[in-house]
N, C-alpha and C positions, 0 to 999 in steps of 0.2 A: 546225518551230520551236515550234509551240504545244504539241504533246505533250511535246517535250523540256523545255520550260519548266516544265511541271507536275512532271516528274520532278526537275528541278533544285530547284524550290521545296521539294518534299517532302524531298529529300536535305539541302538546306541548313538546313532549319528543323526538324530532328528533335527537338531539345531547346532550350527557351528558354535564352538566356545569362544570364537573371536570373529570380529568383522573386518579383519585386516585385509588390505588390498593384495593383489597378486605379487607385487614387488616385495612387500614386507614378508609375505608367506614364503616366497622363493628364498629370501635371505634366511628366514627362520629354518627352513629345511636344510639348507647348506650348513648353517651354524649348528643345528642339532646333530647332523651326521658328522660334522667336523669334531664336535665334542666327543662323540662315541669313538671315532677313529683315533683321536689324540689320546684318550684315556686307555684304549686297548693297546695301541702301538708304543706310545711314548712312556706312559706310566705303568704299563703292564697290568692294568686293572682288569679284574674278572669281567667277562662280557655282560653278566647279569647286572653288575653295578654300573657299568658303562652305559648300558641301554636305559637303565632307570634314570640316571643323571641326565643322559641325552634327551630323554622324553620330556623331563621337566624343563630343560634348557630350550627345547623346541617350543613348548608352550609359552615360556617367558619371552622368547624372541618374537613370537607371533602376537604378543600383547594379550594373552589370555590370563584371566585371574588364576593365581596359583592353586586355589582350591578346586577350580574346574579342571585344570591340567592334571592334578592328582587324581580326581575322580575318573577322568578319561583313561589314565594309565592303569588304575586298579581295575576298572571295568574290562579293559582289553586284556589285562593279565588273567583275570578270572575266567573270562569267556574262552580264551585260548587254551588254558590248562583244562577247562571243562571239556572242550572239544577234542583235544588231542592227547591230553595227559595220560588217560587210561590206555589209549592205544600204544603210546610209547612204552608204557610199563609192560603191557602184554607182549609187545615185540621183544623187549629186553628179556623177559622170562623165557620166551620161546628160543631166543638166541642162546641163552645160558644153558638150557636143556640140551640144545643141539651140540654145544661145545663140550659140556661136562660128560655127557653120556657116550662120547666117542662117535656120535652120529656124523659130525662134520668130517672126522678122520675116515670114517667108513666110505663116505661119498668120494673123498679125495683118493683113497687107496684103490677103490673099485675103478674109477675113471682112469687113473694112472696105469693100472694093470693092463688096460686095454689100449693105451696110447703109447706112442713111441716115435722117435725120429721127428719128421716134419709136423706131425700132428700134435706134438707136445704143447706148443703155444696155444693151440685151439682147445686142447684139454684143460689148460690152466684157466682160460677165459670162461669156459663152461663151468668149471668148479667154482670160480669166484662169483659168477653170476648167480648160481643156485644158492651157494652159502650166503651171499650178500643180501638175499631177499629179506631174511628176518634179522640180520645183524647190523649194528652200527658200524660205520666205516672203520673206526679205530679198532674195534673188537675183531672185525674181519681181517685186518692187517695182522694183528697179533696171532690170530689163528692160522693164517696162511703162510706167514713168514717161514716157519720151520719146513713147510712143504716146498716152497720156492727154493730155499737154500739147499735142501736135500736133493731135489730133482736136478738142480743146476750142477751140484757137486758130483753126484753119482752118474749122471748122464753126460757129464762134461759139456754142458750147455753154457752159453753166455748167460750171465745173471740177468741181463736186461731182456734177453729173448724169452725168458720164463717169467720174470718179475713184472714187466710192463703189462702183459695180458691179464695177469691176476689183479693188478692195481686198477686197470681199466674196467674190469668187470665189477669190482667193488665200488668204484667211483660213480659209474653210470647208475647203478642201483641206488646209491646214496642220493644222487641229485635229481633223479627222474621218477623213481618208482615208490609209491606208497607201499607199506606203512612207515617209510623213513620220515623223520620229523620235518624236514624242509618241505617236501611235497605235501604232507598232511596239513601243515600250517597254511601253505599257499592255497590249497583246495578250500580250507575253511575261510580264508580271507576273501576270496573272490567268489565264493558260492558255487564252486565247480562240482560236477558229478564225479564221485570217486571212481566208479566202475569204468566210465568212459575215459577218465584220465589214466587209469591203470592200463586199459587196453591200448590206448594211443601211446602211452609211455613205453610199453613193451615193444610196440611196432617201431618206435624211433630208437629204442635202446639197442636192438639187434644190429642194424648196420653201423650204428655209432661205435659200439663196443668192438666190432670186427675191425673197423678202420683204425681206431685208437689203440687196439690191443695187438693182435697177431700181425697186422700189416705194418703199423708204426714200429713195432718191436724189432723188425729187421733193420731199420735205420738207427734206432736207439742203440742196438748192439754194436753197430759200426762206430757210432760216435763215442760211446762209453763202453769200453771192453774191460770189465773188472771181474775178478773171481768172487765166488761166494765167500763172505767172511766167516771163518770158523767160530769166532767168539760170539756170534749172534745166533747160534743154533740152539734154541730153547727146547725144553722138553714138550712133547705132545701130550695133550690131556688124557688120551686113551691109553698111554703106556702103563698107567697104574691100574687099569681095569682088567678084570678077568674075562669079560665078554662085552660086546657092544651091539647095538641094533643093526638089523640088516639094511642093505642099500635101498631096496625098493620101498620099504616102509618108512625109511628116513626121508627120502625124496618126497614121498606122498604126504608126509606130515608137514614138510616145509612148504609145499605147494598148495596145501589144503585151503588156507585163507585166500590165496590168489584165485583159485578156482571158484570159491564161493562168491567172491566179489565180482569176478568176471561173469559168472552165471546170472547174477542180479542185473548187470549191465545188458546182457543179451536178452533177458526176459523183458526188461524195460523197453528195448527196441522192438521186439517181436509183438508183445502184447499191447504196449502203449496205452494202458488204461489203469490209472491208479486205483480204481475201485474194484478191479478184477481180483478174484481170490488168489489166483496163481501169482500175480504180480505182488500182491500184498505179502504173501508167504515169502517170496524171494527178496522182498525189501527187508524183511527181518533176517533171513538166512545170510544175505549178502551184505548186511551192514558191517562196517569195519569192526565194531565192538564184538558182535556175535562171531564173525569169521575168525578173529584173532583169539577170542576166548575159547572157541571150539578147538582151534589148533593147539592151544596151551594144554587144555584138558586131555585131548588125544595124545599130545606129546608126552604127558606124564606117564602114560602107559606104553606107547610105542617107542619112546626114547628112554625115559627114566627107568621104568620097570624092566625094560628089555636089557638094560645095562646092569641090572641087579640092584638098583637103588631101593633102599628101604623108605618107609614113609618119612622118617626123620631126615634122611639124606635128600629126599625130594623137597621137603620143607626148607632145608638149609640152602639148597640150590636156588629156590625161588627168592629167599631172603637176600642172598648174595647178589642176585641179578638186579635188585632194585636200588641198592646203595649207589652204584656208579652212575645211575641216570639222574640223580638229584640235581647235579649241575646242569645237565641237558634240559631238564624240565624247567628249571628256573630261567635259563637263557631263552628258551622258547616262550615261556610266559612273559618275560620282560619284553621280548620282541613283539609279542601280541599287544602289550601295553603301548609300545612305541607306535605300532601300526594304528591303534585306536586313537592315539594322540594326533597322528597325522590326519586321520579321517575327520575327527571332531574339530580340528583346527581349520578345516576347509581345504587342506592341501590336496586331497584326492580330487575334489571338485575343480581346483585350480588346474591340475594336470589335465583333467577332462576338457576344461574350457580352452586351454592353450593348445592341446593336441588337435583340436578341431581345425585349427588354422594351419597345421603342419601337414605335409604330404607323407610323413613317416608313418608306416603301419603301426597299429597298437602293439602287435606282437614283437616287432623289432624294438619299439620303445621300451617295452618291458624287459627285453633281453639286455638292452644297453644300460638301463638303470641298474639291473642286477650285476652287470659286469663292473660298473664303476664302484658300487658298494663293496663288491668282492675284492677288487684290487685295493681298495682303501682299508678295509677291516681285516681281510684275510679269512673271514668266516663265511662259508657257504650258507650256513643257517641264518646268520644275521642278514646276509645279502638277500636271501629268499624272503624273509619276514618283512624287511624294510621295503623291498621292491613290490611285494604283494600289497602292502598298505598303500603305497603310492598309486598303483595302477588299478586298484580294486574297482573304482567307479567306471573304468573303461569296459568292465564286464557286464554292465547293466543291460546293454542292448545286444549282447552277443548270444549266439546259439549255444547249446550245451557243448557241442564239439569245439567251438572256438574258445569257449571259456576254459575247457580242458587244455587246449593248445596254449592259452595264456599262462596257465600254471607251468606247463612244460617249457615255455620260453623263459620264464623266470628261473626255473630249475637249471636250464642249460647255461644261462648267463651267470648263475651263482658258482659255476665250476671253473670259470675262466682264469687262466694263468695263476695257479697257486705259487706263492713265493715266500719270502722270509717272514712275513707276518702271519703265516698259516701254520697251525700246529701240525697238520698233516705233512707239510713240507719237511719238517724236522724229524718226524716219525720215520718217513721213508729214507731220509738221508742217513740217519743213525743205524737203522736196521740193515740197510744195504751197504753200509760202509762207504758212502760216496762223499765227495767234496761238494761245496755249495754250487760250484759251476757245473759239476756233473749232474747234480739233482735238477738244476734248471734245464739242462739239455734233454733230460729224460722225463722226469715227473712233471715239471712245469709245462713242457711242450705237449705232453700227453693230455694234461688237463685242458689246455687250450684247444687241442684238436677235438676233444669231447664236446666242449662248449660250442665251438663253431659248427661242427658237423650236426649236432643235435639241434642247434638254433636254426641252421639252414633247412633241416628236414621239417621242423615245425612250420616255417614259412612256406615250404613246398606243399605240405599237407593242407595248409589253410587255403591254398589256391585250388585244390582239387576236391576237397570235401566240405 
């Protein structure tokens, strides 16, 4: 996927679609992003439509012929969906199998049975991190909310002491770890190595989630001391099941694609010969498509059949998993179109030219761009896609490790200070029964801590490796 993306970027951006100067291009970028922000925040337009209109506006402001701007947008949309669309779909199927089979509940119950007292926040962050690997953030929240509320009520814990670690685990996975849509799109855009990005992402995620989860939850619980709301206690998926898969086999299924992709990255480093038979085998085994496809097929037996699912029930589960991701796919695709319009307009080259005269590191620049777009649009995915399109040319002379760190810098910046223009903000507020002020003191601050800590660790790693 990553080597293909470099070729696609090179092929798609052979000649700029406009010869505008830096000043005009800079104004065009600001205008294009402003259109997207205005449409999403003021007119509540769906992000797919906002990105489509914003891309055309960017081309128009840059002085590009409309037909060429349209061609750039559709090319970017097509290549992005081709690159990550199937992976997002496979991830959604695996997540649905995990939820509907009771596998997620099995992980939760097993870990909670062994945890108690002071270890409970650590147990929650572990649960959320494992479950969050194959699940979209919103799905993970819906799945974990009953557990968070149940543990807080039965154990007489502060809701924030239990809830913040769970949210931190989900959020870090969402922003930094493939196969989540944001990291996948950024990897595709800058031509990063997925295995290296995954390995470094896990390395950065561990201290980040500890600081933003169990550590910060102590302070969040003091700032906002609220009981678990009874009205938000939904039914757990496995309550209607007669049996559910075992803990060990469930964890193994969830971690299978991660292990396969990391194995490929390890073989790439050790063998370092693209023509070697072992490396070629692992290039296939560890490709995201094969890794996720293998996990889905295995999951049908280890999760679905273990829960007593018939063939019809399995088919229905797969079908239901695909419908909710239509919106995600279209947003990601339109974001890819926006990215390609940025590149073809010459904006990426402009950023490269200007940044040469700055003393600011490329990784910090990528983080800052993602932060600004995140604050403006409220969408981590839009921030990731847009920032990746802007800084993609900076990756041309980078090593594989630093290109991976560029992806993680973008991902970290895309999580900065979630507020009222972010759907996740309202999801957390309503589920936990908080006021806007309480949500800012807890959820928004937690997201900022994740962004700053992860961003700082990316810069630190760039100095030592």
